[in-house]
LOKOLBA-659259 format. One record per residue: residue number from 0; chain; y, z, x of N, C-alpha, C in turn. Coordinates in steps of 0.1 Angstrom, whole numbers, plus 5000, padded with zeros to 4 digits. Layout:
<nodes>
resi,chain,npy,npz,npx,capy,capz,capx,cpy,cpz,cpx
NUM,A,Y,Z,X,Y,Z,X,Y,Z,X
...
</nodes>
This chain:
<nodes>
resi,chain,npy,npz,npx,capy,capz,capx,cpy,cpz,cpx
0,A,3999,2047,3834,4010,2047,3844,4018,2061,3842
1,A,4012,2072,3848,4019,2084,3846,4033,2084,3851
2,A,4036,2078,3862,4050,2078,3869,4053,2064,3872
3,A,4063,2059,3866,4067,2045,3868,4082,2044,3870
4,A,4087,2037,3880,4100,2035,3882,4104,2020,3877
5,A,4114,2019,3870,4119,2006,3865,4133,2006,3871
6,A,4135,1995,3879,4149,1993,3886,4153,1979,3886
7,A,4165,1977,3889,4171,1964,3891,4169,1958,3904
8,A,4163,1946,3904,4160,1938,3917,4171,1929,3921
9,A,4182,1929,3914,4193,1919,3918,4206,1928,3919
10,A,4217,1922,3914,4230,1929,3915,4233,1937,3901
11,A,4223,1941,3895,4225,1948,3882,4225,1938,3870
12,A,4226,1943,3858,4227,1935,3846,4214,1926,3844
13,A,4203,1931,3849,4191,1923,3848,4184,1924,3834
14,A,4189,1934,3826,4182,1936,3813,4172,1949,3814
15,A,4176,1958,3823,4168,1970,3824,4166,1978,3811
16,A,4177,1979,3804,4176,1987,3791,4165,1982,3782
17,A,4164,1969,3781,4153,1963,3773,4140,1966,3778
18,A,4138,1965,3791,4126,1967,3798,4122,1982,3797
19,A,4132,1991,3800,4128,2006,3799,4125,2009,3784
20,A,4131,2002,3774,4128,2004,3761,4114,2000,3758
21,A,4109,1990,3764,4096,1985,3762,4085,1995,3767
22,A,4088,2000,3779,4079,2010,3786,4080,2024,3779
23,A,4091,2027,3774,4095,2040,3769,4086,2044,3756
24,A,4082,2034,3749,4075,2036,3737,4062,2045,3740
25,A,4057,2044,3752,4045,2052,3755,4048,2063,3764
26,A,4061,2067,3767,4065,2076,3777,4068,2090,3770
27,A,4066,2101,3777,4069,2113,3773,4084,2117,3777
28,A,4088,2112,3789,4101,2115,3794,4106,2102,3800
29,A,4119,2099,3798,4127,2088,3804,4137,2094,3813
30,A,4138,2091,3825,4148,2099,3834,4157,2089,3841
31,A,4171,2092,3839,4181,2085,3846,4184,2093,3859
32,A,4182,2086,3871,4181,2093,3883,4193,2091,3892
33,A,4203,2082,3889,4215,2080,3897,4225,2073,3889
34,A,4237,2072,3894,4248,2065,3889,4255,2073,3878
35,A,4265,2067,3872,4273,2073,3861,4275,2064,3849
36,A,4287,2066,3843,4289,2058,3831,4296,2045,3835
37,A,4293,2040,3848,4298,2028,3852,4287,2017,3850
38,A,4276,2021,3846,4265,2012,3842,4261,2013,3829
39,A,4258,2002,3822,4254,2002,3808,4240,1995,3806
40,A,4232,2001,3796,4220,1995,3792,4222,1992,3777
41,A,4217,1981,3773,4218,1977,3759,4204,1976,3753
42,A,4201,1982,3743,4188,1982,3736,4191,1977,3721
43,A,4181,1970,3716,4183,1965,3702,4171,1972,3694
44,A,4176,1979,3684,4167,1986,3675,4169,1981,3660
45,A,4160,1972,3656,4162,1966,3643,4174,1957,3644
46,A,4183,1960,3636,4196,1952,3635,4207,1959,3643
47,A,4203,1970,3649,4213,1978,3657,4213,1974,3672
48,A,4225,1971,3678,4226,1968,3692,4233,1981,3697
49,A,4226,1988,3706,4231,2001,3711,4234,2000,3726
50,A,4247,2003,3729,4251,2002,3744,4251,2017,3748
51,A,4243,2020,3759,4243,2033,3765,4248,2033,3778
52,A,4255,2043,3782,4260,2043,3796,4255,2054,3804
53,A,4250,2065,3798,4245,2077,3804,4231,2082,3800
54,A,4229,2082,3787,4216,2087,3781,4206,2076,3783
55,A,4195,2080,3788,4183,2070,3790,4179,2063,3777
56,A,4174,2052,3779,4171,2042,3768,4159,2047,3759
57,A,4152,2058,3763,4141,2062,3754,4146,2071,3743
58,A,4158,2073,3741,4164,2083,3732,4159,2080,3717
59,A,4156,2067,3714,4153,2064,3700,4139,2066,3696
60,A,4131,2070,3706,4117,2073,3703,4115,2088,3701
61,A,4111,2093,3689,4111,2106,3686,4104,2116,3696
62,A,4093,2111,3701,4085,2119,3709,4090,2118,3724
63,A,4101,2112,3727,4104,2110,3741,4116,2119,3745
64,A,4116,2126,3757,4126,2134,3762,4135,2126,3771
65,A,4148,2124,3768,4156,2118,3778,4162,2128,3788
66,A,4161,2125,3801,4165,2133,3811,4176,2127,3820
67,A,4187,2134,3822,4197,2131,3832,4196,2139,3843
68,A,4191,2134,3855,4187,2141,3866,4198,2144,3875
69,A,4195,2152,3886,4206,2157,3895,4212,2146,3903
70,A,4207,2135,3905,4212,2124,3913,4224,2117,3906
71,A,4226,2119,3893,4236,2113,3885,4250,2120,3887
72,A,4260,2114,3884,4274,2120,3882,4277,2119,3867
73,A,4283,2129,3861,4284,2130,3846,4299,2132,3842
74,A,4304,2124,3834,4317,2126,3828,4313,2133,3814
75,A,4316,2146,3813,4311,2153,3801,4317,2147,3787
76,A,4329,2143,3789,4336,2137,3776,4328,2126,3772
77,A,4325,2117,3781,4317,2104,3778,4303,2108,3773
78,A,4297,2117,3779,4283,2121,3775,4283,2126,3761
79,A,4292,2135,3757,4293,2140,3744,4296,2130,3734
80,A,4305,2121,3737,4309,2110,3728,4296,2101,3726
81,A,4288,2099,3736,4276,2091,3735,4266,2098,3726
82,A,4265,2111,3728,4255,2119,3719,4260,2118,3704
83,A,4273,2120,3703,4278,2119,3689,4276,2105,3682
84,A,4277,2095,3690,4275,2081,3685,4261,2080,3681
85,A,4251,2085,3690,4236,2084,3687,4234,2091,3674
86,A,4239,2103,3672,4237,2112,3661,4241,2104,3648
87,A,4253,2097,3650,4258,2090,3638,4249,2078,3634
88,A,4241,2073,3644,4232,2062,3641,4218,2067,3637
89,A,4216,2081,3636,4204,2086,3631,4194,2090,3642
90,A,4198,2090,3654,4190,2095,3665,4193,2109,3668
91,A,4183,2117,3674,4185,2131,3677,4188,2134,3691
92,A,4201,2136,3695,4205,2139,3709,4201,2153,3714
93,A,4196,2162,3704,4192,2175,3708,4181,2175,3720
94,A,4173,2164,3721,4163,2163,3730,4168,2160,3744
95,A,4180,2157,3746,4186,2153,3759,4186,2165,3768
96,A,4181,2163,3780,4180,2173,3791,4189,2168,3802
97,A,4197,2179,3808,4207,2175,3818,4204,2185,3829
98,A,4204,2179,3842,4202,2188,3854,4215,2196,3856
99,A,4211,2210,3859,4222,2218,3862,4228,2215,3875
100,A,4221,2207,3883,4226,2204,3897,4234,2191,3897
101,A,4234,2184,3886,4242,2170,3885,4257,2174,3887
102,A,4264,2164,3894,4278,2166,3896,4287,2160,3885
103,A,4298,2167,3883,4307,2162,3872,4318,2152,3878
104,A,4321,2142,3870,4332,2134,3872,4344,2141,3866
105,A,4354,2144,3875,4366,2151,3870,4377,2141,3867
106,A,4387,2145,3859,4398,2135,3856,4405,2130,3869
107,A,4406,2138,3879,4413,2133,3892,4404,2123,3898
108,A,4390,2123,3897,4383,2112,3902,4386,2099,3895
109,A,4388,2099,3882,4391,2087,3875,4405,2082,3880
110,A,4414,2091,3881,4427,2087,3885,4428,2081,3900
111,A,4421,2088,3909,4419,2083,3923,4413,2069,3923
112,A,4402,2067,3915,4395,2055,3915,4404,2044,3911
113,A,4412,2045,3900,4421,2035,3896,4432,2032,3906
114,A,4438,2043,3912,4448,2043,3922,4444,2035,3934
115,A,4432,2039,3939,4427,2032,3951,4425,2018,3950
116,A,4419,2014,3938,4417,1999,3935,4430,1992,3935
117,A,4439,1998,3928,4453,1991,3927,4459,1990,3941
118,A,4457,2000,3950,4463,2001,3963,4456,1989,3972
119,A,4443,1987,3970,4436,1977,3978,4440,1964,3975
120,A,4445,1961,3963,4450,1947,3960,4438,1937,3961
121,A,4440,1926,3968,4430,1916,3970,4417,1921,3976
122,A,4418,1932,3983,4406,1937,3989,4399,1947,3982
123,A,4401,1948,3969,4395,1959,3961,4380,1956,3959
124,A,4373,1966,3957,4358,1966,3956,4354,1960,3942
125,A,4362,1963,3932,4358,1958,3919,4351,1969,3911
126,A,4355,1982,3914,4349,1993,3906,4353,1992,3891
127,A,4345,2001,3883,4349,2002,3869,4360,2012,3866
128,A,4365,2018,3877,4376,2028,3875,4372,2040,3867
129,A,4359,2043,3867,4355,2054,3859,4353,2067,3868
130,A,4356,2067,3881,4357,2078,3889,4344,2081,3896
131,A,4334,2072,3896,4321,2073,3901,4322,2075,3917
132,A,4328,2066,3923,4329,2067,3938,4336,2080,3943
133,A,4347,2084,3938,4353,2096,3942,4345,2108,3939
134,A,4337,2108,3927,4329,2120,3925,4318,2121,3935
135,A,4312,2110,3939,4301,2110,3950,4307,2114,3963
136,A,4320,2109,3965,4327,2113,3978,4328,2128,3979
137,A,4332,2135,3968,4334,2149,3968,4320,2156,3969
138,A,4310,2150,3963,4297,2156,3964,4292,2157,3979
139,A,4293,2146,3985,4289,2145,3999,4298,2153,4009
140,A,4311,2154,4005,4320,2162,4013,4319,2177,4010
141,A,4310,2180,4000,4308,2194,3996,4320,2201,3989
142,A,4328,2192,3982,4338,2197,3974,4334,2195,3959
143,A,4322,2190,3956,4319,2186,3943,4318,2198,3933
144,A,4318,2195,3920,4317,2205,3909,4305,2201,3902
145,A,4295,2210,3900,4283,2207,3893,4283,2212,3879
146,A,4274,2207,3870,4272,2211,3856,4271,2226,3855
147,A,4264,2232,3863,4262,2247,3863,4274,2254,3864
148,A,4285,2249,3871,4297,2256,3873,4305,2257,3860
149,A,4302,2249,3850,4309,2251,3837,4307,2264,3831
150,A,4295,2270,3834,4292,2283,3827,4297,2296,3834
151,A,4305,2294,3844,4313,2305,3851,4327,2302,3852
152,A,4335,2305,3841,4348,2300,3841,4356,2303,3853
153,A,4355,2315,3859,4363,2319,3870,4360,2310,3882
154,A,4347,2308,3885,4344,2300,3896,4348,2285,3893
155,A,4346,2281,3881,4350,2267,3878,4365,2265,3880
156,A,4373,2274,3876,4388,2272,3877,4391,2273,3892
157,A,4385,2280,3900,4387,2281,3915,4384,2268,3921
158,A,4372,2262,3916,4368,2250,3923,4378,2238,3919
159,A,4382,2238,3907,4392,2227,3902,4404,2229,3911
160,A,4409,2241,3912,4421,2243,3920,4419,2238,3934
161,A,4408,2241,3940,4405,2237,3954,4403,2222,3955
162,A,4397,2216,3944,4395,2202,3945,4408,2194,3944
163,A,4418,2200,3937,4431,2193,3935,4441,2196,3947
164,A,4438,2206,3954,4449,2210,3964,4452,2198,3974
165,A,4442,2191,3979,4446,2179,3987,4449,2168,3979
166,A,4442,2166,3968,4444,2154,3960,4458,2153,3954
167,A,4464,2165,3951,4478,2165,3946,4488,2162,3956
168,A,4484,2163,3969,4493,2158,3980,4492,2142,3981
169,A,4480,2138,3980,4477,2123,3982,4482,2115,3971
170,A,4479,2119,3958,4483,2111,3946,4498,2106,3946
171,A,4507,2115,3948,4521,2111,3948,4526,2104,3961
172,A,4521,2109,3973,4525,2104,3985,4520,2091,3989
173,A,4507,2088,3986,4500,2077,3990,4500,2067,3979
174,A,4496,2071,3967,4494,2062,3956,4504,2061,3945
175,A,4515,2069,3947,4527,2068,3939,4524,2072,3924
176,A,4516,2082,3922,4512,2086,3909,4514,2101,3908
177,A,4515,2106,3896,4518,2121,3894,4506,2130,3898
178,A,4509,2141,3902,4499,2152,3906,4493,2156,3892
179,A,4482,2164,3893,4476,2169,3880,4476,2184,3880
180,A,4476,2189,3868,4476,2204,3867,4462,2210,3867
181,A,4459,2218,3876,4445,2223,3877,4441,2232,3865
182,A,4451,2239,3859,4449,2248,3847,4445,2239,3835
183,A,4452,2228,3833,4449,2220,3822,4435,2212,3824
184,A,4432,2209,3836,4420,2202,3838,4409,2212,3836
185,A,4409,2224,3842,4399,2234,3839,4397,2237,3825
186,A,4408,2238,3817,4407,2242,3803,4400,2231,3795
187,A,4403,2219,3798,4396,2208,3791,4382,2208,3793
188,A,4378,2209,3805,4363,2209,3808,4355,2221,3805
189,A,4362,2232,3805,4355,2244,3800,4352,2244,3785
190,A,4360,2236,3778,4358,2234,3764,4345,2226,3761
191,A,4340,2219,3771,4328,2212,3768,4315,2221,3771
192,A,4317,2232,3777,4305,2241,3782,4296,2245,3771
193,A,4301,2250,3759,4292,2254,3750,4283,2243,3744
194,A,4290,2231,3742,4284,2219,3737,4272,2214,3746
195,A,4274,2215,3759,4264,2211,3769,4253,2221,3772
196,A,4256,2234,3770,4247,2244,3775,4233,2243,3769
197,A,4230,2240,3756,4216,2239,3752,4208,2228,3759
198,A,4215,2219,3765,4208,2207,3771,4205,2209,3786
199,A,4211,2219,3792,4211,2221,3807,4199,2229,3812
200,A,4192,2223,3822,4179,2229,3826,4177,2225,3841
201,A,4166,2231,3846,4161,2226,3859,4152,2214,3857
202,A,4158,2202,3858,4150,2190,3855,4140,2187,3865
203,A,4142,2191,3877,4132,2189,3888,4118,2196,3884
204,A,4120,2209,3879,4109,2216,3875,4102,2211,3863
205,A,4111,2207,3854,4107,2201,3841,4098,2189,3844
206,A,4102,2180,3853,4095,2168,3855,4082,2171,3863
207,A,4083,2180,3872,4071,2184,3880,4060,2189,3871
208,A,4064,2198,3862,4054,2203,3852,4048,2192,3844
209,A,4057,2183,3839,4052,2171,3831,4042,2163,3839
210,A,4045,2159,3851,4035,2151,3859,4023,2158,3863
211,A,4023,2171,3866,4011,2178,3869,4001,2180,3856
212,A,4008,2179,3845,4000,2180,3832,3996,2165,3828
213,A,3999,2155,3836,3994,2142,3832,4003,2135,3821
214,A,4015,2139,3819,4024,2133,3810,4029,2120,3817
215,A,4034,2111,3808,4039,2097,3812,4055,2099,3815
216,A,4059,2097,3827,4073,2097,3830,4078,2084,3835
217,A,4089,2080,3830,4095,2067,3833,4109,2070,3839
218,A,4111,2064,3851,4124,2066,3858,4132,2054,3858
219,A,4145,2056,3853,4153,2044,3849,4165,2043,3859
220,A,4165,2033,3867,4176,2030,3876,4188,2024,3869
221,A,4200,2027,3874,4212,2020,3870,4216,2010,3881
222,A,4224,2000,3878,4228,1990,3887,4216,1982,3893
223,A,4216,1978,3905,4205,1970,3911,4204,1972,3925
224,A,4193,1967,3931,4190,1969,3945,4201,1964,3955
225,A,4207,1953,3951,4218,1947,3960,4231,1954,3958
226,A,4232,1964,3949,4243,1973,3949,4241,1987,3954
227,A,4229,1989,3960,4226,2001,3967,4235,2005,3978
228,A,4239,2017,3979,4249,2021,3989,4244,2020,4004
229,A,4231,2020,4006,4226,2018,4019,4220,2004,4021
230,A,4214,1998,4010,4207,1986,4012,4213,1974,4005
231,A,4224,1976,3999,4231,1965,3992,4241,1958,4001
232,A,4249,1949,3993,4259,1941,4000,4272,1949,4003
233,A,4271,1958,4011,4281,1968,4014,4293,1961,4020
234,A,4306,1965,4016,4310,1976,4008,4310,1973,3993
235,A,4306,1961,3989,4307,1957,3974,4295,1962,3968
236,A,4294,1976,3967,4282,1983,3962,4285,1994,3953
237,A,4276,2001,3947,4278,2013,3940,4278,2025,3950
238,A,4279,2037,3945,4281,2049,3954,4268,2057,3954
239,A,4257,2051,3950,4245,2059,3949,4233,2049,3953
240,A,4220,2054,3951,4208,2047,3955,4200,2042,3943
241,A,4203,2030,3937,4194,2025,3926,4180,2022,3931
242,A,4177,2021,3944,4164,2017,3949,4154,2028,3946
243,A,4141,2025,3948,4131,2034,3944,4131,2047,3951
244,A,4136,2047,3964,4138,2060,3971,4147,2069,3964
245,A,4157,2063,3958,4167,2071,3951,4162,2078,3939
246,A,4151,2072,3933,4145,2079,3922,4138,2092,3925
247,A,4131,2092,3936,4125,2105,3940,4135,2115,3944
248,A,4145,2111,3952,4155,2121,3956,4164,2125,3943
249,A,4168,2116,3936,4177,2119,3925,4170,2127,3914
250,A,4156,2125,3912,4150,2132,3901,4143,2146,3907
251,A,4142,2146,3921,4136,2158,3926,4122,2160,3925
252,A,4115,2148,3928,4101,2148,3928,4096,2142,3940
253,A,4083,2144,3944,4078,2138,3956,4073,2124,3955
254,A,4074,2115,3965,4069,2101,3964,4055,2099,3960
255,A,4046,2108,3963,4032,2106,3961,4030,2106,3945
256,A,4039,2110,3938,4038,2111,3923,4040,2098,3916
257,A,4046,2088,3923,4049,2076,3918,4037,2066,3918
258,A,4034,2060,3907,4023,2051,3906,4026,2037,3905
259,A,4038,2034,3900,4042,2019,3900,4057,2018,3900
260,A,4062,2007,3907,4075,2003,3908,4077,1990,3902
261,A,4084,1988,3891,4086,1976,3885,4101,1971,3887
262,A,4102,1960,3893,4115,1954,3896,4119,1944,3885
263,A,4131,1946,3879,4136,1937,3868,4145,1927,3874
264,A,4142,1914,3871,4150,1903,3876,4152,1893,3865
265,A,4165,1887,3864,4166,1876,3855,4160,1864,3862
266,A,4158,1854,3853,4152,1841,3858,4163,1834,3865
267,A,4175,1837,3864,4186,1833,3872,4192,1845,3878
268,A,4204,1845,3882,4210,1858,3889,4225,1858,3885
269,A,4230,1871,3885,4244,1872,3881,4249,1885,3889
270,A,4263,1886,3890,4268,1899,3896,4282,1900,3890
271,A,4286,1913,3889,4300,1915,3884,4309,1921,3896
272,A,4321,1917,3896,4330,1923,3907,4330,1913,3919
273,A,4335,1917,3930,4336,1909,3942,4324,1911,3951
274,A,4324,1903,3962,4313,1903,3971,4306,1890,3972
275,A,4298,1889,3983,4290,1876,3986,4280,1873,3975
276,A,4279,1860,3973,4269,1857,3962,4265,1841,3966
277,A,4255,1840,3974,4252,1826,3980,4249,1815,3968
278,A,4242,1819,3958,4238,1809,3948,4248,1808,3936
279,A,4259,1814,3937,4269,1813,3927,4273,1799,3923
280,A,4274,1797,3910,4277,1783,3906,4292,1783,3899
281,A,4300,1774,3905,4314,1773,3899,4316,1761,3892
282,A,4306,1757,3885,4306,1744,3877,4302,1746,3863
283,A,4299,1735,3856,4295,1736,3842,4282,1742,3840
284,A,4273,1741,3851,4260,1748,3849,4262,1763,3849
285,A,4271,1769,3859,4274,1782,3858,4280,1787,3845
286,A,4289,1779,3840,4295,1783,3827,4285,1783,3816
287,A,4275,1774,3817,4265,1773,3806,4256,1785,3807
288,A,4252,1789,3819,4245,1802,3821,4251,1814,3815
289,A,4264,1815,3817,4272,1826,3812,4272,1826,3797
290,A,4275,1815,3791,4276,1814,3776,4262,1816,3769
291,A,4252,1809,3775,4238,1810,3768,4233,1824,3770
292,A,4236,1830,3782,4230,1843,3785,4238,1855,3780
293,A,4250,1852,3774,4258,1862,3770,4263,1872,3781
294,A,4267,1866,3793,4268,1873,3805,4283,1880,3806
295,A,4283,1892,3798,4295,1900,3798,4291,1914,3799
296,A,4297,1922,3807,4293,1935,3810,4292,1944,3798
297,A,4281,1952,3798,4279,1962,3786,4290,1972,3786
298,A,4294,1977,3797,4304,1988,3798,4318,1982,3799
299,A,4320,1972,3807,4334,1967,3809,4337,1955,3801
300,A,4328,1947,3797,4331,1935,3790,4334,1924,3799
301,A,4333,1926,3813,4337,1917,3823,4329,1905,3823
302,A,4334,1893,3825,4326,1881,3826,4318,1881,3839
303,A,4305,1879,3839,4297,1880,3851,4297,1866,3858
304,A,4296,1867,3870,4294,1854,3879,4279,1851,3878
305,A,4275,1839,3877,4262,1834,3875,4258,1823,3885
306,A,4245,1822,3889,4239,1812,3897,4224,1812,3895
307,A,4219,1802,3903,4204,1800,3903,4197,1812,3909
308,A,4185,1814,3905,4177,1825,3910,4176,1824,3926
309,A,4178,1836,3932,4177,1837,3948,4164,1844,3951
310,A,4155,1836,3956,4142,1842,3959,4142,1850,3973
311,A,4152,1847,3981,4153,1856,3993,4158,1869,3989
312,A,4167,1870,3980,4172,1883,3976,4161,1891,3969
313,A,4153,1884,3961,4143,1890,3953,4131,1895,3962
314,A,4129,1887,3972,4118,1892,3982,4123,1904,3990
315,A,4136,1904,3993,4142,1916,3999,4141,1928,3990
316,A,4143,1926,3977,4142,1938,3968,4128,1942,3967
317,A,4118,1933,3968,4104,1937,3967,4100,1945,3979
318,A,4106,1941,3991,4103,1949,4003,4110,1962,4003
319,A,4122,1963,4000,4130,1976,4000,4124,1987,3991
320,A,4120,1982,3978,4115,1991,3969,4100,1993,3968
321,A,4093,1984,3975,4078,1985,3974,4074,1981,3960
322,A,4080,1970,3954,4076,1966,3941,4062,1963,3939
323,A,4056,1968,3928,4042,1965,3924,4041,1953,3914
324,A,4052,1951,3907,4053,1940,3897,4067,1937,3894
325,A,4069,1925,3889,4083,1920,3886,4082,1918,3871
326,A,4093,1922,3865,4095,1919,3850,4107,1908,3850
327,A,4103,1896,3846,4113,1885,3847,4120,1884,3833
328,A,4133,1885,3832,4139,1884,3819,4147,1871,3817
329,A,4150,1869,3804,4158,1857,3801,4153,1843,3806
330,A,4140,1842,3805,4134,1829,3809,4138,1819,3798
331,A,4140,1823,3787,4144,1813,3776,4157,1806,3779
332,A,4166,1813,3786,4179,1807,3789,4177,1794,3797
333,A,4167,1793,3805,4164,1782,3814,4159,1769,3806
334,A,4156,1772,3794,4150,1761,3785,4160,1750,3783
335,A,4173,1753,3786,4184,1743,3783,4186,1734,3795
336,A,4178,1735,3806,4180,1727,3817,4169,1718,3822
337,A,4172,1706,3824,4162,1696,3827,4156,1699,3841
338,A,4164,1703,3850,4159,1707,3864,4164,1720,3867
339,A,4155,1729,3873,4159,1742,3876,4158,1744,3891
340,A,4168,1750,3896,4168,1752,3911,4166,1767,3913
341,A,4159,1769,3925,4157,1783,3930,4159,1783,3945
342,A,4167,1793,3950,4170,1794,3965,4158,1799,3972
343,A,4153,1791,3982,4141,1795,3990,4146,1796,4005
344,A,4158,1794,4008,4163,1796,4022,4179,1794,4022
345,A,4185,1798,4033,4199,1797,4035,4201,1789,4049
346,A,4212,1783,4050,4216,1778,4063,4231,1780,4065
347,A,4234,1783,4077,4249,1786,4080,4251,1781,4095
348,A,4263,1783,4100,4265,1781,4114,4257,1790,4123
349,A,4252,1801,4118,4244,1810,4125,4229,1806,4126
350,A,4226,1795,4118,4212,1790,4118,4206,1790,4104
351,A,4193,1790,4104,4187,1789,4091,4179,1802,4089
352,A,4178,1806,4075,4173,1819,4072,4162,1817,4061
353,A,4151,1824,4063,4141,1824,4051,4140,1838,4046
354,A,4147,1848,4052,4148,1861,4047,4162,1865,4045
355,A,4165,1875,4036,4178,1879,4033,4185,1884,4045
356,A,4197,1879,4049,4203,1883,4062,4209,1897,4061
357,A,4207,1904,4072,4212,1918,4073,4227,1918,4076
358,A,4233,1908,4081,4247,1908,4085,4256,1903,4073
359,A,4265,1910,4069,4273,1906,4057,4281,1893,4060
360,A,4286,1892,4073,4294,1880,4076,4285,1868,4074
361,A,4272,1868,4078,4264,1857,4076,4262,1853,4061
362,A,4259,1863,4053,4258,1862,4040,4269,1856,4032
363,A,4281,1859,4037,4293,1852,4031,4294,1837,4032
364,A,4288,1833,4044,4290,1818,4047,4277,1810,4046
365,A,4267,1816,4039,4254,1809,4038,4256,1799,4027
366,A,4249,1788,4029,4247,1779,4018,4232,1779,4015
367,A,4229,1780,4002,4214,1780,3998,4208,1767,4000
368,A,4195,1768,4003,4185,1757,4004,4176,1758,3990
369,A,4177,1748,3982,4170,1750,3969,4157,1742,3969
370,A,4148,1748,3962,4136,1740,3956,4139,1737,3942
371,A,4136,1724,3938,4139,1720,3924,4126,1719,3917
372,A,4126,1725,3905,4114,1726,3896,4117,1719,3883
373,A,4108,1712,3877,4111,1705,3864,4113,1716,3853
374,A,4122,1714,3844,4123,1722,3832,4114,1720,3822
375,A,4114,1727,3811,4105,1725,3801,4111,1720,3787
376,A,4124,1722,3786,4131,1715,3775,4127,1718,3761
377,A,4121,1729,3759,4117,1733,3746,4118,1748,3743
378,A,4120,1751,3731,4123,1766,3727,4111,1773,3730
379,A,4112,1784,3737,4100,1792,3741,4101,1806,3734
380,A,4111,1808,3725,4114,1821,3720,4103,1827,3711
381,A,4094,1818,3707,4083,1823,3698,4070,1826,3706
382,A,4071,1823,3720,4059,1825,3727,4055,1841,3728
383,A,4042,1844,3727,4038,1858,3728,4026,1860,3738
384,A,4020,1848,3741,4008,1848,3750,4012,1838,3761
385,A,4007,1841,3773,4010,1831,3784,4006,1818,3781
386,A,3996,1816,3773,3992,1802,3769,4002,1795,3760
387,A,4010,1804,3754,4020,1797,3744,4031,1791,3753
388,A,4033,1793,3765,4044,1788,3774,4040,1774,3778
389,A,4050,1765,3778,4048,1752,3784,4044,1753,3799
390,A,4036,1742,3803,4031,1742,3817,4042,1744,3827
391,A,4054,1738,3826,4064,1739,3835,4070,1753,3836
392,A,4070,1760,3825,4075,1774,3824,4065,1783,3832
393,A,4052,1780,3830,4041,1788,3837,4043,1786,3852
394,A,4045,1772,3854,4046,1769,3869,4058,1776,3876
395,A,4069,1778,3868,4080,1784,3873,4077,1799,3876
396,A,4071,1805,3867,4067,1819,3869,4057,1821,3882
397,A,4047,1812,3883,4039,1812,3894,4045,1810,3908
398,A,4055,1801,3908,4063,1798,3919,4071,1810,3924
399,A,4076,1817,3914,4084,1830,3917,4075,1840,3923
400,A,4064,1841,3917,4054,1853,3922,4049,1849,3936
401,A,4045,1837,3938,4039,1833,3951,4050,1834,3962
402,A,4063,1830,3959,4073,1831,3969,4077,1845,3972
403,A,4078,1853,3963,4082,1867,3964,4071,1876,3970
404,A,4059,1872,3967,4047,1880,3971,4043,1892,3963
405,A,4049,1891,3949,4047,1902,3941,4043,1896,3927
406,A,4033,1900,3920,4030,1893,3907,4041,1896,3896
407,A,4043,1886,3888,4051,1887,3876,4043,1893,3866
408,A,4046,1905,3861,4038,1911,3850,4042,1908,3836
409,A,4055,1905,3834,4060,1903,3822,4071,1892,3822
410,A,4074,1885,3812,4086,1877,3810,4091,1879,3796
411,A,4105,1880,3795,4111,1880,3782,4115,1866,3778
412,A,4114,1863,3766,4118,1850,3760,4128,1851,3748
413,A,4135,1862,3748,4145,1863,3738,4150,1878,3738
414,A,4161,1881,3731,4166,1895,3732,4158,1905,3724
415,A,4150,1901,3714,4143,1911,3705,4133,1917,3713
416,A,4129,1930,3709,4119,1937,3716,4105,1931,3716
417,A,4102,1923,3705,4089,1916,3704,4089,1903,3713
418,A,4100,1898,3717,4100,1886,3724,4097,1887,3739
419,A,4085,1890,3742,4080,1890,3755,4066,1886,3757
420,A,4063,1882,3769,4049,1877,3772,4044,1885,3783
421,A,4032,1891,3782,4025,1897,3793,4017,1887,3802
422,A,4021,1887,3814,4015,1876,3823,4003,1882,3831
423,A,4004,1894,3838,3993,1901,3844,3994,1915,3841
</nodes>
């Protein structure tokens, strides 16, 4: 698999870090192609549990080059802190490569993000307040500041001053917060330039050369399909494209170079923040999924909302991304339930649906129609072959694959790297 995209097929938090870690063992490059430090991946190496927010999950493999591509937005202070953390754990951050075209998250982006969320009150989006949305806003308004600008202090200072010109009018007058000093902002960020310089390169060229030489390149998405700015449950989405199309744009490669698209989905489903969630459970079953699954955000620590697996949403993700296989995570969590439900349809005042509705208003008021499958009621954490799984667990996997129309290639049966079963 010279070029494989691994992405979230739900609302994020599907366990992509662990899946990327599994594939990265045989990869020459692992590429983060969108998002910022609003998304976290957790990997477990021995007795170390490592939470990453920007650096790709392949960092702990000595032969793997982690790449942060141009589709990302980067908070340099966070990135440097993450590199220092990894160095302290014995990993080598010198291999990290950063696109010179990636945009920077500035201090005023973080300030605006928090102020806007506070201003929205009950209508807030539920952002992480890390400045990602305002950074992408400036990027598309062509007011953005890129990594390469750090290496020309005069131009950088001019761009910071221009970026703050309007924002310093908006911050006190609209959001009742103090303006920011462009000289102080520029000085802080220029202090990061020398530290980042050895890592900065043309990552599009780097990856093109790798792929034409037959190297194995893994593309790592942040968040999930249903949080995509174009294809998610707008406006309760992220500010970039986690979907497969975002990988080729964000990394700067052509679509013909992609060989496989793996969608990661939990055996149930969760989301963080506000927005529609048809299968959300507000009862003891939902609470049990949260506690058994450890459903708290890697970056924010926020308690996730949980519900039964939604196969309409998963089939939608398969269509939008062109999934070739599904990696089903946390199957072991369902061992605690005698009966397992999966959504196979919706009904509302607008009628019945067998496909994920395009209208947000419909999705808000949908009631799920469930298929009920028997549980297996036994510990499956020791399974390593498909034959090791109970019949009902295998039947669950087959039902998901048949309903979604995409084969399930792997299932995880525990948090450790070895706790997985190859299905196809």
